[in-house]
N, C-alpha and C positions, 0 to 999 in steps of 0.2 A: 481393560479399564472401560467402564461405561461412561457415557456422556449424555446429557439431555438430548432428546430427539431434535429439538429446535436448534441445537448447536452443531448438528452433523454437517450442514453446508459449510459453516465456518471452519470446522476441523478439516474437511476434505480440501477446501480452498487453501488453508494454511499449509497443508502437507504438499499440495501441488507447488505452491510458491517456494517451499523449502527444498523441493526436489525429491521428496520421498516417493511421490508418484511421478515417474519419469515421463517426459514428453513422448507421446505416441503409445504409451503403455495402456493396456486394457484396464477398465475399472468395472469389475463385476460386482453386482449388488450383493451376492452372497459373501464374497471375501470382504467387502467394505463393511457389511453389517456385522460380521464377526470381529473385524478389527476395532470398530468403534463401539461395540457392545449394544447395538440397537437392532430393531427389526428391519426388514428390507424396505418397508414403506417410507420412512424418512430418508433413507438412502436414495430411493428412486426420485423422491421430490427434490433432494439436494442436487442430484445429477441434472435434473431439468433446469434448475436455477443456474447451475454452473455452465450449462450449455448456452443458456441465454446470455450469460456474462462473457462467454468466449473462452472459458478455461477447458471446456469439454466439447468433443464432437462425437456424433453418432455415425458409425461406419457400417456399411452393409457386411454382414457375416462376422462382424467383430463386436458390434454393440458400442457402448460408451468407451471412449478413449480420451486420454489427456491430449489437448490440442497441441499442434506443432506450428506456432506462428512463424511467418517468414521474417526476414530481416526488414523488409519494407513495412510490414505490419507493425513491427517493433518500433521502427523509426517514426511511423505515423503517430504512435501513442505519445511520443515526446512532443510532437507538434501540437497534438490536441491539448496536452497539458499546458503548453505555453499560452493557449487561448482560454482554457477554462479556469485555471488558477487565478489569473488577473480578474476575470469576471467574478469569481467567488469573493475575492478581496474587496472589490467595489461594492458588491451586495452586502458584505459584512459591515462595511462602513455605515450602511444605512439601517441594518437590521440587528446588529450585535447587541447582546445584553451586557449588563455589568458583570455578570458571572463569566461570560466569555472573555471580557477584558481582563478580569482578575487572573484567569488561568494563563492567558497569553502573556501578560506582563510578568507573571511569575516564571514562565518558561524562558522568557528573554533574559531575565536576571540570572537564572540558573545556567542557561546556555552560555551567556557571556562569561560567567565565572569559570565554568568548565573549559571554555575555549582558551582562556588565559592559562589554565592549568594543563592543557593538552588532554581533553577528555576522551578522545578516541571513540569507541563504540557507544559510550554513553551519549556523546554528542549526536550520533546518528539517531539514536532512539528519541532524544529530545527534539530533534528536527522533525521526525515523523509525527510526534505528538503535537508539535506546533502547527504543522500544516493540517493535521486532522482537526484540531480545534478551530482553526481559521475557516476550514470548510464547513464545519458545523455552524459557525457564526453567520454564515451567509443567509440563513433563514429559509432555504429552499431545499426540501428533502430530496427532490430529483437531482439538483446540482450536487448536493452533498454525496449522494449515492454514486454519481458518475465520477466524482473526484476520488472517492474511496476505492472504486474499482480500478481507476487509473493507477493509484498508488500500488495496489496489489499486483497488477499486471506488469508495471515497470519494475517492481522488485523481483518479479518472476523472470523477466527477460534480461535484466541488466544487473551488472555490478556497478557500484557507485564509489568513485574515489572521493576521499574527504577533500573539502575545499583547501586550496593552497593557503588561505589565510582564514582560519576559523573565526577569529575575532571580528574580522570585517564582515563575514557572512552573518554573524549574529547581530552585528550593528545594523545590517540590512533588515533583519527580522524586526529589530526594535523600531526602525523607521516605518515599517509597514504597520506595526501596531499603533504607533503614534497617529498615522493617517487614519486608520480605522477608528481610533478613539475620538478624533476630531470630526468624524463624519465626512471626511474628504475622500469621496469615492474615486475621483479621477487620479488623485495622487496615489492612493492605495493600489489602484489598477496599474499605474505606470511603474511603481516600485516593485510590485510583484512580477510584472512582465520582465523587468530587467533581471530580477533575482532568478526567475525560472530559466531565462536564456543563459545566464552564466552557469547554472547548475547542469544544464543539458550537456555541456562539454565534458562533464565528469562521468558520464554514463558510458559504460563499455558493455557491448552485447555479450551475453553468456554463450559460450560454446556448448554444443550438445554433450561433448565429452565431459566438460566441467560439471554439467548438471548431473550426469550419471555418477561421477565421483562424489559429488556433494550428497547425492541420495544414499550412496553406500556409507558415507560417514555418518549420516543421520541414522541409518538403520542400525549401525553397530553401536551408536552412542546414546540412542533414545529408547524409551520404553515403547510399547505397542502403538501408543497414540502420541503424536507430536502436539502438545498443548500450548506451545509458544504462540502468543498473540491471540489465543482463544478467549473470546468474551462470553462469560457465562451469565 
């Protein structure tokens, strides 16, 4: 299946996060170009970008390979998130648009409804959408980019258990949106910090064996290109 050249980076990143490209495995331009139906030029550019983001490393005699982050590096990501997400929420309180508020409020309503019904995986997707929208509302492309990369890396390195009380979790989301809507940056920061700290305890580091098994499942159940999460 062919994809637009400008989407190659997103496609490779998504496949790394999904475990299709296993940690430590080689990423050859020729194989990737054939897999994604593009020339080697956009693949080469994508690998440079992914190396800058920390998903890929270049090794002598091996070339580009999927990175193998240490447990400490993974733990550091969670610490960085607890600092950046509250900052993003505080900025959002000052810079959000009415369009951002409309989406955030809609997500909270839907999330609360699904939480009462026991939404499962749908709740996880809604939560990701909520935090993505909140990051976009901060009005800082650099900060939004960092928060986006953090979410990708955390999803790559960790499994996340659902909150013990999904209704309470979405009540917290609602309180954050209320603070953002009022322009109360300090309250938005404090509420998001508390929410992020509670969420950190639900993260479990993925084992290398689990990543390999997950990749095998994806290979046998997916077509040549994993398009989940790909934004065209």
